[in-house]
C-alpha positions, 0 to 999 in steps of 0.5 A: 481467479482473483485479483491480485489486489483482492488477494491482498485486501483478504491478507489485511483483512486477516491481519495476514501481512508485515510492514517493512523496517523502511516503512515503518520509517517513512510512516513515522516521518509522515506521521501515519500509523498502520491504520492509515495503510490498511484503509487506503489497501482497502479502499483505494484504487491502483495506480500506475507509476510513482508519485515521485517520478525521479525515483524508481519503484520496485513495487508490483502494485500501487494503491491510492487513497484521498484521506479526509484531510485530502492528503494523498496516500500512495502504498506500494504492495509487494505480493507474498511469494506465490501471490502473483 
C-alpha cells in the first residue's frame, strides 16, 4: 500500500492538485511560485510539528525542503477525500 506522501507526489506529477487561495497569498508574500511548492513536495522530507509553534495547523502532513539559497520551505498538505 502506498504512503500518503507517495500518493500526493503522484498527484503533483500528474498535475492533479489545487493550491488554495490562502496558499497563493502566502506564496506571493514570500515570492514563491508553484514550482517551488511542487519541488518541495517531490523532494522534501516529512516533518512533524509546525515551524511556527505559536500557530496551530490543520494539515495532515507537512513536508520540508532546504533550497539552494538555504531557505527552509515548509508545505502543509491536506490529502484529497479518499486518499487518507
